[in-house]
N, C-alpha and C positions, 0 to 999 in steps of 0.2 A: 390643343393636345397636351393634357397634363404629363403624359409620359416623357415629353420632349423638354419640359421645362427644367432648367438646372435646379438641383437641390441645395437649399440654403441650410447650413448647420447653424443651430442656435447653441451658443455655448455660454457657461458662466465662468468667470474668471477664478482661477484656484484660490486667490486671495480674498474672495468675496466672503461676506458675513454668512451667507447661505451655505456655502461649502464648508466653511469653518464649523459652523453649528452642526452640520450633519455628520462631519467626521468625528466631532466630539460625541455625538449621539451614538455613532457606531461603537465607539470606545466604551461608553457607558453600558451598552447592551451586551458587550462581550463579543462583538462581531469582529472577526478577523479576516482580512483579505486573503484569499487563497492564492498560491503562486500560480503563474501561467502554466497551461498544460505543456508538459515535456515529457516525452517518452524515455524509458531506460532500457538499453540493449540487453536481452536475455541471452544472447549469444545462439539463439535458436532462429535461423533466418525466416522460416516461414511464419513462425509465431510473431517475430517483430515486424515483418512486412504488412501482415494483415491487421496489425494493431497500430500501425504507423499513421502519421498525419502530414498533409501538405501545409506549408505556411509560406506567406508571401515573403519574398526577399525585398525588404524595404530599401536597401542599398542599390538593388538592381531592379528597378520597376518592370513588372510583366514576368519576372522570374519567380520560381518557387523553389522552396527547399524540402526536401523529404527527410523527416525524422522518423526513423524506424525503432520500434521497441514497444514494450508493454507500458501502460500508464504508470507514471511514477507517483507514489504517494496515494495510490487508490486501492479499492477493494475489487479483486477480480475472482471469477470462479472458473474452475476447470471441471467440465463435466464429461462423462464417458462411461461406457460399459465397464463391468468388472473385468479387470485384467488388461484394460486397454492402455495403460501406461499413464495414468493421470498423476500419481504420486512421483513417478520418475521424471516426467516433463516438469513438474513443479519444483522439484529439488534441483535439477539441472539448471533451470532458469534462475531460480534463487541464489544458487551458488555463483553462477556466472555473474549475477548483478553485484553481490556483495564482495566478491574476490577482486574486483577492480580498485577497491579502496581499502586502506588500512584499518579504518574504523567501521567497516561494513560488516554485519552479523546476520546470520539466518537462525531463526528460532522456529524449530519444527515440533508442533504439537501432534505427535503421532499417536492419535487415540486409538488406533487399531493395533499398536505395538508391533509394527511390521518392519521397522527399519533399524539400521545400526550405522555407526561410523564407517565401518568396513564396506557396507553396502553403498553409502554415499561416495567413498572413494572409488568403488568399482564403476559406478554409473557416470560419475563425472570425469574420471581420469585424473583427478587431483591426488597429490601426495597425501598420505594420511595425517602428516604433520599440519597441513593447510586445513584439512577437513577438522581436526581437533581445535584448531584455532578460530575458525569461522563458523562452525556448526553446533548448535545447541539443540538437544532433542528431549522432550518431555512426554510423558504417557498418563493416561487416566486422570486428566486435568478437568475440573468442572468449568463450565461456560463463565461463571463469575470471576474465577481466578484468572482465566485468559483475558477478559476484559480488563481487570484490575492491572495485570502485567503489561498490556499494550498501552494502557493510560499512563502507567508509570515511566515506560520507554519515552512516550511523548513528553511528559513533564521534564524528564532528565535532559532530553535533547533540547527542547526549548530554552531551558535554563543555560545550558552550554552555548547556544546560539546568541545569547545576549552579548558574549565576548567575541567581536569580529576577528580576534586572532586565535580563537579556539581551534584545536585540531579537528573539531567536528566539521569545520568548513573545508570542502573540497572543490576541486575544478570538475565540472560536469565533462564527461567523456565526449559528449556530442557538441555542445555549445561552448564550453570552456567557462561559462559562468559559475559563480560560487554557489554551492548548493550544500545543504547538511548531508553528511554521509548516509548512504541508504541503510535501512533496516528492513528485512523481509520476514514476515511471519507467515507460516504455513499451517492452516487448520486441516488436518487430515484424519478423518473426514468429517463433513458437516453432518452426516447421518449419525455419527457417533457422539455428537455433542449432547452433553446432558448438564442440566442445572444441579445444584447441590441437593435441592428437594427430591428430585428424582433419583439421583445416585444413592440417597439415603432411604428410599423407600423399599420395603421388603415384600409389601402385599401385592400380589398379582392381579387382585380383583380391580384395581384402579388404573390398569394399563391404558385404556382408551382415554381416560381423563388426563393421564400423564402425557400421552401423545399431543393432544391439542394444546396443553400448557407449554410443553416443550417447543412446539412450532411457534407459539407467540413469544416465548423468550428468545428463540434463535432469530426472529424477525427483528425484535427490539435491539438485541445484540448487534446485528449487522448494521442496522441503521445508525447506531450510536458510533460504532467504530468508523463507518464511512465518513462521518462528519467531523473526525478529529484527527485523522492521520495524515492529511496533506501536507500541512506546514512543516511537520517534522520529517517528511520524506519516509514514511513507514508504508510499505506495500504488502498488503494482506492477500494471500492467495488461499482461497477456500476451495478444497477439493469436494 
């Protein structure tokens, strides 16, 4: 009975030539090992619970740890009907995340021009001085600029992370492990995202062509962002 036979693990010693050569190959190809999945508390219990994960507690065999929160360093999407409170939820969650850390910042691309610092203070209950320190808002920003901006955030944070004593390193509020301070970017809304080409277009006759081109651009934009934000602990919330 194959099901009852003990499984034998075949391993290669970490110091072997094969492992060393493959590690060197990863570096040559620019492959970076992504950090282990860890959630970050958003301060909204139902959101944190449904996005949490169970992990085996290796110090206590048979026991499990529940880490609640939204994925750290990932791209997530908030979907709902008009007026359902998507932006409110996103801003509240984002501010709760960054306010736990001195170096945490929220960047809000308010493409529908619907928010303000006063509004953020109202919905979060935070003092306006805290909002002004932690919250940055931009409007009418083309897709290419948003991508370049997030890329620059990543490059800046990775550079700072080279110094183990840099103030960018903070203690995770759940595990206590050292992590780079969180950065949250809200894109609000995806439906309002436009590339430079579309924003500069004045002819109405090519709208159908523009819609198809914009959808492809948005897809490429999302794929590229998702692949580069993890190590720098940048969470992108797309509304």
